[in-house]
C-alpha positions as CSV (number, residue, x, y, z in Angstrom):
1,M,-35.6,51.7,78.3
2,R,-35.2,51.4,81.9
3,R,-36.9,47.9,82.1
4,L,-34.3,46.7,79.6
5,V,-31.4,47.8,81.5
6,V,-32.7,46.3,84.8
7,A,-33.7,43.0,83.1
8,G,-30.1,43.0,81.5
9,V,-28.5,43.4,84.9
10,L,-30.7,40.8,86.4
11,C,-29.8,38.2,83.7
12,A,-26.2,39.1,84.1
13,L,-26.4,38.5,87.9
14,V,-28.1,35.2,87.5
15,A,-25.8,33.9,84.8
16,V,-22.7,34.2,86.9
17,P,-22.0,31.0,88.7
18,H,-21.2,30.9,92.2
19,A,-17.5,30.2,92.8
20,S,-16.7,27.7,95.4
21,A,-13.4,27.9,97.4
22,E,-10.6,25.6,96.5
23,T,-9.2,23.5,99.3
24,L,-5.5,23.5,99.2
25,P,-4.1,19.9,100.2
26,G,-2.5,20.1,103.7
27,F,-2.5,19.5,107.4
28,R,-1.6,20.9,110.9
29,S,0.2,19.3,113.7
30,P,-1.9,18.2,116.9
31,S,-0.8,21.2,118.8
32,G,-1.8,23.3,115.9
33,N,1.7,25.0,116.1
34,I,2.8,23.9,112.6
35,R,0.6,23.9,109.4
36,C,1.7,23.0,105.8
37,F,-0.1,23.0,102.5
38,V,0.5,22.8,98.7
39,T,0.0,25.5,96.3
40,G,0.4,25.2,92.5
41,G,3.7,24.4,91.0
42,P,3.5,22.3,93.3
43,V,5.2,24.0,96.4
44,L,4.9,22.8,99.9
45,L,4.6,25.8,102.2
46,C,4.9,25.3,106.1
47,Q,4.2,27.9,108.7
48,I,4.9,27.8,112.5
49,H,3.0,29.9,114.9
50,Q,5.5,30.0,117.9
51,A,9.2,29.2,117.3
52,N,12.5,30.0,119.4
53,Y,14.0,31.2,116.2
54,A,11.2,33.4,114.9
55,A,12.8,36.7,115.8
56,A,16.1,35.7,113.9
57,L,14.3,34.6,110.7
58,Q,12.1,37.6,110.8
59,Q,15.3,40.0,111.1
60,R,17.0,38.0,108.3
61,C,14.0,38.5,105.9
62,I,13.9,42.1,106.7
63,T,17.5,42.7,106.4
64,R,17.9,40.6,102.9
65,A,14.6,41.5,101.3
66,D,12.6,44.0,103.4
67,V,9.8,41.7,103.8
68,D,8.4,39.3,106.4
69,W,9.1,35.8,107.3
70,H,6.5,33.5,106.6
71,G,7.8,30.1,107.2
72,F,9.5,27.4,104.8
73,Q,8.8,26.3,101.4
74,L,9.8,23.0,99.7
75,G,9.5,22.6,95.7
76,R,9.2,19.4,93.8
77,R,13.0,19.6,93.2
78,G,15.7,21.5,95.0
79,R,16.5,22.3,98.7
80,G,13.9,23.6,101.1
81,T,14.2,27.2,101.9
82,V,13.1,30.0,104.2
83,T,10.2,31.9,102.8
84,C,10.4,35.6,102.9
85,T,7.4,37.4,101.3
86,G,5.4,40.5,101.8
87,G,2.2,38.8,102.0
88,I,0.4,35.3,101.9
89,L,1.1,32.9,99.1
90,Y,-2.3,31.9,98.0
91,N,-5.6,33.8,97.3
92,P,-7.9,33.6,100.6
93,D,-10.8,34.8,98.4
94,S,-10.8,31.4,96.7
95,Q,-8.4,29.2,98.4
96,H,-8.4,27.7,101.8
97,P,-5.6,25.4,103.2
98,S,-6.9,21.9,104.6
99,N,-7.0,22.0,108.4
100,K,-7.0,18.2,108.9
101,V,-4.8,17.2,111.9
102,L,-1.7,14.8,111.1
103,Q,-1.4,12.9,114.4
104,Y,2.0,12.2,115.7
105,G,3.4,9.2,114.3
106,R,1.4,9.5,111.2
107,T,2.4,10.3,107.6
108,W,0.6,12.5,104.9
109,R,1.4,12.5,101.2
110,S,0.4,14.7,98.5
111,G,2.0,14.7,94.9
112,P,5.8,14.7,95.4
113,F,5.7,15.5,99.1
114,T,5.7,13.2,102.2
115,C,5.4,14.5,105.5
116,S,5.5,12.8,108.9
117,S,4.5,14.4,112.1
118,H,6.1,13.7,115.5
119,R,6.4,15.1,119.0
120,A,9.7,16.6,118.0
121,G,8.4,18.3,114.9
122,V,7.3,17.8,111.2
123,T,9.6,16.3,108.5
124,C,8.5,16.8,104.9
125,T,10.8,15.4,102.0
126,T,10.4,15.0,98.3
127,R,11.0,12.1,96.1
128,S,14.2,13.7,95.0
129,G,15.4,13.6,98.4
130,H,15.2,17.1,99.5
131,G,13.4,18.5,102.6
132,I,12.6,20.4,105.6
133,F,12.4,19.7,109.3
134,V,10.2,22.3,111.6
135,S,9.9,22.4,115.2
136,R,9.4,25.0,117.9
137,E,13.2,24.7,118.9
138,R,14.9,24.4,115.6
139,W,14.5,24.1,111.8
140,R,16.5,22.4,109.0
141,A,16.5,22.6,105.2
142,W,18.3,20.3,102.8
């Protein structure tokens, strides 16, 4: 009986396929300060490592929703927004944002999103005309 249980467990372990990580389309600025990637929906999420306005947005998110500030998001339709969330917005066990550098003066496209990288910051727009601008000094959503 023991032999059957062990054999059954081994068969179950061998039969499970190895899951590979999904790479989420995205990029980072040449300085590495700004990172953007696309999740299901699709939704473009942009994060900034250092920003002059970080403390103000962090306080805004804590006051309004009692969660952390995590950057900005842009959907297929509608205005860009500040992202307040209690955690990351993808599954780090099975998903990894792309880390390709988007050089200054270059453009990146994925689905409905178009992003341009410049020394002054990153601008991302949708086909419907909405967007976000993110830089170390300021941000804007429309």
